[in-house]
C-alpha positions as CSV (number, residue, x, y, z in Angstrom):
1,M,119.6,-76.1,-80.4
2,P,117.2,-76.9,-77.6
3,V,117.6,-74.9,-74.4
4,N,119.6,-76.8,-71.7
5,R,117.9,-75.9,-68.5
6,R,120.5,-78.0,-66.6
7,L,123.1,-75.3,-67.1
8,L,121.6,-74.1,-63.8
9,H,121.9,-76.5,-60.9
10,V,118.5,-76.3,-59.0
11,I,118.4,-76.6,-55.2
12,E,115.0,-76.5,-53.5
13,N,114.6,-75.0,-50.1
14,P,118.3,-74.4,-49.5
15,Q,117.8,-73.4,-45.9
16,L,117.5,-77.1,-45.1
17,Q,121.2,-77.5,-45.9
18,Q,124.3,-76.7,-43.8
19,W,126.2,-74.1,-45.7
20,P,129.8,-73.0,-45.3
21,T,130.5,-70.1,-43.0
22,T,132.1,-67.7,-45.6
23,P,130.8,-66.6,-49.0
24,V,133.9,-67.9,-50.8
25,L,133.5,-71.4,-49.3
26,F,129.7,-71.2,-50.1
27,L,130.6,-70.4,-53.7
28,E,133.1,-73.2,-53.9
29,Q,130.4,-75.7,-52.6
30,L,128.0,-74.5,-55.3
31,S,130.7,-74.9,-58.0
32,Y,128.3,-74.1,-60.9
33,P,125.6,-71.6,-61.8
34,T,122.8,-72.3,-59.3
35,L,119.1,-71.6,-58.8
36,F,117.6,-71.7,-55.4
37,W,113.9,-72.2,-55.1
38,I,112.4,-71.2,-51.7
39,Q,108.7,-71.8,-50.8
40,G,107.0,-68.6,-49.5
41,K,104.0,-67.9,-47.4
42,D,102.0,-67.2,-50.5
43,T,102.7,-70.1,-52.9
44,S,100.7,-68.6,-55.8
45,R,103.3,-66.0,-56.7
46,H,107.1,-65.9,-57.4
47,R,109.8,-63.2,-57.2
48,A,113.3,-63.5,-58.6
49,I,116.7,-62.3,-57.5
50,V,119.7,-62.6,-59.8
51,T,123.2,-61.8,-58.9
52,L,126.9,-62.4,-59.8
53,L,126.2,-61.9,-63.5
54,H,129.7,-60.3,-63.3
55,G,132.3,-62.3,-61.4
56,N,133.9,-59.3,-59.7
57,E,130.6,-58.0,-58.1
58,P,130.1,-59.9,-54.9
59,S,127.7,-57.9,-52.8
60,G,124.6,-59.8,-53.9
61,L,126.3,-63.1,-53.2
62,I,127.4,-61.9,-49.7
63,A,123.9,-60.7,-48.9
64,I,122.3,-64.0,-50.0
65,H,124.8,-66.1,-48.0
66,K,124.2,-63.9,-44.9
67,W,120.5,-64.4,-45.2
68,L,120.7,-68.2,-45.7
69,T,123.2,-68.7,-42.9
70,H,122.3,-66.0,-40.3
71,S,118.8,-64.7,-40.6
72,F,116.7,-67.0,-42.8
73,F,112.9,-66.5,-42.7
74,T,110.1,-67.7,-44.9
75,P,109.8,-65.1,-47.7
76,A,106.4,-63.5,-48.4
77,V,106.1,-65.4,-51.7
78,N,107.9,-68.2,-53.5
79,T,111.4,-66.9,-54.4
80,I,114.0,-68.0,-56.9
81,I,117.6,-66.8,-56.5
82,I,120.0,-67.2,-59.3
83,I,123.8,-67.1,-58.7
84,A,125.2,-67.0,-62.2
85,A,128.9,-66.5,-63.0
86,V,130.2,-68.9,-60.3
87,Q,133.2,-70.2,-62.1
88,T,134.2,-66.6,-63.2
89,A,134.1,-65.5,-59.6
90,L,136.1,-68.5,-58.4
91,T,138.9,-68.0,-61.0
92,S,142.0,-66.9,-59.3
93,P,142.4,-64.2,-58.1
94,R,138.9,-64.6,-56.7
95,F,136.2,-61.9,-57.6
96,S,138.6,-60.1,-60.0
97,Y,137.1,-61.0,-63.4
98,R,134.0,-59.3,-64.8
99,H,134.0,-62.1,-67.3
100,L,136.7,-64.5,-68.3
101,P,138.9,-63.7,-71.3
102,H,137.4,-64.7,-74.6
103,I,134.0,-65.2,-73.0
104,R,131.2,-62.6,-73.6
105,D,130.0,-60.4,-70.8
106,L,127.0,-62.4,-69.5
107,N,124.9,-59.3,-68.8
108,R,125.2,-58.4,-72.5
109,C,123.7,-61.7,-73.7
110,F,120.0,-61.6,-72.8
111,N,118.9,-60.6,-76.2
112,G,121.0,-63.2,-77.9
113,P,122.7,-64.7,-79.8
114,Y,122.7,-67.8,-77.6
115,D,125.3,-69.8,-79.5
116,D,128.3,-69.7,-77.1
117,L,128.9,-70.5,-73.4
118,A,127.7,-67.1,-72.1
119,G,124.7,-67.2,-74.5
120,F,123.8,-70.8,-73.3
121,L,123.7,-69.6,-69.7
122,A,121.8,-66.4,-70.5
123,E,119.2,-68.5,-72.4
124,S,119.0,-71.0,-69.5
125,I,118.3,-68.1,-67.0
126,L,115.6,-66.7,-69.3
127,T,114.0,-70.2,-69.6
128,H,113.8,-70.5,-65.8
129,L,112.4,-67.0,-65.4
130,D,109.8,-67.7,-68.1
131,H,108.9,-71.0,-66.3
132,Y,108.3,-69.3,-62.9
133,Q,106.8,-66.1,-64.2
134,P,108.0,-63.9,-61.4
135,E,106.1,-60.7,-60.5
136,A,109.4,-58.8,-60.2
137,I,113.1,-59.4,-61.0
138,I,115.9,-57.7,-59.0
139,D,119.4,-57.9,-60.5
140,I,122.1,-57.1,-57.9
141,H,125.4,-55.7,-59.0
142,N,128.4,-53.6,-57.8
143,T,129.7,-50.5,-59.6
144,S,132.9,-50.8,-61.6
145,G,134.5,-48.1,-59.4
146,K,134.0,-46.4,-56.1
147,G,130.7,-44.6,-55.7
148,P,127.3,-44.6,-54.0
149,D,124.4,-47.0,-54.6
150,F,121.9,-46.4,-57.3
151,S,119.5,-48.3,-59.7
152,V,119.0,-48.6,-63.4
153,S,115.7,-49.2,-65.2
154,I,114.2,-48.8,-68.6
155,S,111.0,-47.6,-67.1
156,A,110.1,-44.9,-64.6
157,D,106.6,-46.1,-63.9
158,Q,105.3,-46.5,-60.3
159,Q,106.1,-50.3,-60.1
160,H,109.7,-49.8,-61.0
161,Q,110.1,-46.9,-58.6
162,Q,108.6,-49.0,-55.8
163,L,111.1,-51.8,-56.5
164,V,114.2,-49.6,-56.5
165,S,113.1,-47.7,-53.4
166,L,113.6,-51.0,-51.4
167,F,117.3,-50.6,-52.1
168,T,118.3,-47.1,-53.0
169,N,117.1,-43.5,-53.5
170,Q,118.8,-42.8,-56.9
171,M,117.3,-44.1,-60.1
172,I,118.7,-43.9,-63.7
173,I,116.2,-44.3,-66.6
174,T,118.0,-45.5,-69.7
175,E,117.0,-46.0,-73.3
176,I,120.3,-47.7,-74.1
177,K,119.8,-51.4,-74.9
178,L,122.9,-53.6,-74.2
179,G,121.3,-57.0,-73.8
180,A,121.1,-56.6,-70.0
181,L,118.8,-58.7,-67.8
182,M,116.9,-55.6,-66.6
183,E,115.6,-55.1,-70.2
184,L,113.2,-57.9,-69.4
185,S,110.9,-55.1,-68.4
186,E,110.0,-55.1,-72.1
187,R,108.3,-58.4,-71.4
188,S,106.0,-56.8,-68.9
189,V,108.0,-58.1,-65.9
190,P,109.2,-55.2,-63.8
191,S,112.9,-55.7,-63.7
192,V,115.6,-53.4,-62.2
193,T,119.3,-53.4,-61.8
194,I,120.6,-52.4,-58.3
195,E,124.2,-51.0,-58.2
196,C,125.1,-51.4,-54.6
197,G,128.4,-49.3,-54.8
198,G,132.0,-50.5,-54.9
199,A,132.7,-54.2,-54.8
200,N,135.1,-54.0,-51.8
201,C,133.0,-51.8,-49.6
202,N,131.1,-53.0,-46.5
203,T,128.5,-50.3,-47.1
204,S,127.7,-51.9,-50.5
205,H,127.2,-55.3,-48.9
206,A,124.8,-53.7,-46.4
207,V,122.8,-52.1,-49.2
208,A,122.4,-55.4,-50.8
209,Y,121.5,-57.3,-47.6
210,Q,119.0,-54.7,-46.3
211,G,117.3,-54.3,-49.6
212,L,117.2,-58.1,-50.0
213,V,115.4,-58.5,-46.7
214,R,112.9,-55.8,-47.5
215,Y,112.3,-57.4,-50.9
216,L,111.7,-60.8,-49.4
217,Q,109.5,-59.6,-46.5
218,E,107.2,-57.2,-48.4
219,E,103.8,-58.9,-48.9
220,S,102.8,-56.4,-51.7
221,L,105.7,-54.9,-53.6
222,Y,103.5,-52.5,-55.5
223,S,101.6,-50.9,-52.7
224,T,104.7,-49.5,-50.9
225,V,105.1,-45.8,-50.5
226,I,107.7,-44.2,-52.8
227,P,110.0,-42.0,-50.8
228,K,110.0,-38.3,-51.7
229,A,113.8,-38.6,-51.6
230,L,113.9,-40.8,-54.7
231,E,115.9,-38.9,-57.3
232,I,115.2,-39.9,-60.9
233,M,117.7,-39.1,-63.7
234,Y,116.9,-39.5,-67.4
235,H,118.7,-40.1,-70.7
236,P,122.2,-41.3,-69.7
237,V,124.9,-41.7,-72.3
238,R,128.0,-43.9,-72.3
239,L,131.4,-42.5,-73.1
240,Q,133.5,-45.2,-74.8
241,V,136.9,-45.5,-76.5
242,K,137.9,-47.6,-79.5
243,E,139.1,-51.1,-79.1
244,N,142.9,-51.4,-78.2
245,T,143.0,-47.9,-76.8
246,I,145.8,-47.7,-74.2
247,I,144.5,-46.0,-71.0
248,N,146.2,-45.0,-67.8
249,Y,145.3,-43.1,-64.6
250,A,147.7,-40.4,-63.4
251,S,148.0,-36.8,-62.3
252,Q,149.3,-35.7,-65.7
253,Y,149.6,-37.0,-69.2
254,C,151.6,-40.2,-69.7
255,S,153.4,-40.3,-73.1
256,Y,152.9,-44.1,-73.6
257,T,149.1,-43.9,-73.5
258,D,146.4,-42.8,-75.9
259,L,144.4,-41.5,-72.9
260,T,145.4,-40.6,-69.4
261,L,142.5,-40.1,-67.0
262,R,142.8,-38.2,-63.7
263,E,143.9,-40.6,-61.0
264,D,141.2,-39.2,-58.7
265,I,138.4,-39.5,-61.4
266,E,136.3,-41.8,-59.2
267,Q,135.6,-38.9,-56.9
268,F,133.2,-37.6,-59.6
269,N,130.9,-40.6,-59.3
270,F,127.5,-39.0,-58.8
271,G,129.1,-35.6,-58.5
272,V,128.5,-32.7,-60.9
273,I,131.3,-31.6,-63.2
274,T,131.4,-28.3,-65.1
275,P,133.1,-27.2,-68.3
276,E,136.3,-25.9,-66.6
277,M,137.0,-29.2,-65.0
278,P,139.5,-31.5,-66.9
279,L,138.9,-35.2,-66.8
280,G,142.1,-36.4,-68.6
281,W,144.6,-35.9,-71.4
282,T,144.8,-37.3,-74.9
283,K,147.7,-38.2,-77.1
284,H,146.0,-36.6,-80.1
285,N,144.2,-33.3,-80.1
286,S,141.0,-34.8,-81.5
287,R,138.0,-36.9,-80.4
288,G,139.1,-39.7,-82.7
289,I,139.4,-42.4,-80.0
290,F,136.0,-41.6,-78.4
291,Q,132.5,-42.6,-79.1
292,L,129.4,-41.5,-77.3
293,L,126.1,-42.9,-78.8
294,N,122.8,-41.4,-77.8
295,A,119.5,-43.4,-77.7
296,A,119.1,-42.7,-81.4
297,G,122.4,-44.4,-82.1
298,K,124.1,-41.1,-83.2
299,N,127.5,-40.1,-82.0
300,A,126.8,-37.2,-79.6
301,F,130.3,-36.7,-78.2
302,E,130.5,-33.0,-79.0
303,E,127.2,-32.4,-77.2
304,Y,128.8,-33.6,-73.9
305,F,132.6,-33.4,-74.2
306,C,135.3,-31.6,-76.1
307,I,139.1,-31.8,-76.5
308,K,141.1,-28.6,-75.9
309,D,144.9,-28.6,-75.9
310,H,144.9,-32.4,-75.6
311,T,142.6,-32.1,-72.5
312,L,139.2,-33.7,-72.1
313,Y,136.5,-31.4,-70.7
314,P,132.7,-31.5,-70.4
315,T,130.9,-29.0,-72.6
316,Q,128.2,-28.5,-69.9
317,A,127.3,-29.4,-66.4
318,L,127.1,-33.2,-66.2
319,K,126.5,-35.8,-63.5
320,L,128.7,-38.7,-63.9
321,F,128.4,-42.3,-62.7
322,M,129.9,-45.8,-63.2
323,I,133.3,-44.3,-63.5
324,T,136.0,-47.0,-63.2
325,R,139.7,-47.0,-62.7
326,N,140.0,-50.5,-64.2
327,P,141.5,-49.9,-67.7
328,T,140.3,-53.3,-68.9
329,I,136.7,-52.5,-68.1
330,A,137.1,-48.9,-69.3
331,V,138.1,-50.2,-72.8
332,E,135.8,-53.2,-73.0
333,D,132.7,-51.6,-71.6
334,C,132.9,-47.8,-71.1
335,L,134.8,-45.0,-69.3
336,L,131.7,-43.6,-67.6
337,Y,128.0,-42.7,-68.0
338,A,126.7,-39.1,-67.9
339,V,123.5,-37.3,-67.6
340,K,122.9,-33.6,-68.2
341,V,122.2,-31.4,-65.2
342,P,119.2,-29.2,-65.7
343,P,119.9,-25.4,-65.4
344,L,118.8,-23.8,-62.2
């Protein structure tokens, strides 16, 4: 099937339009996945910003709306901005669906297949990016739970560090391939995911906006100084549960669930946990519902976690991130990510 580039509505030089005063009204006016093309001071180069790949992650949208309506300036180079899952975000209740039921997660579709609605849109986004050949791609997200801002990349080289340092001082380097947009770095286009923090936090919106402004203003992205404060963490793993696992969050085990996670588990986002700290309680005294694949595709659950007396513990000091209290996301995507903490 030929690629339908019209899946993205293209608007050139959007600053010339009068946009609604709120992000929601702005999104309603767009109605469909939209690409903005903005002419920069240097017309020989392009940069790309993508956001709202998940409909419940609004910080990038809020930042773009603020820039267009309150502080617009001519960017350093030609810029394309893609606002993707517009209909997902507008589905009532607004900004509550990561992806609509029975539609694939858009940020798991960029390596194909491209034979359904999410795949068509992913392929259309890729076609536009291939057309413009940007020198960098920033993909702006929110975390699934409460927590600080950080970035994710498949490369730790200097260019990727310079990109993420425009937004945050924490960087995760992953070998896990999920079909995410930031995996375009494999095409020699420096691409990073920026996780701005929780979706309903003004601090997250500020991270997105301030980083966006720096990204648009910087004449030479790859000559910026990398802050000494940039912390880089390697080899994350994803703790998942089997499909149809019943999850709850409480202060003690709930008998109607397969897994009860601590109700305060989000406090561990980017915190260090040690082997004596319980994370939750299981119905069965085994690891049967869990899966933790490492970069080699092997189940490494016992290297990171264990079950003792129906209680889930880490087996060593770990730093956790992307912890969510949304049971739907926890089952469909993952419970959390973890990296090992090096011994002192």
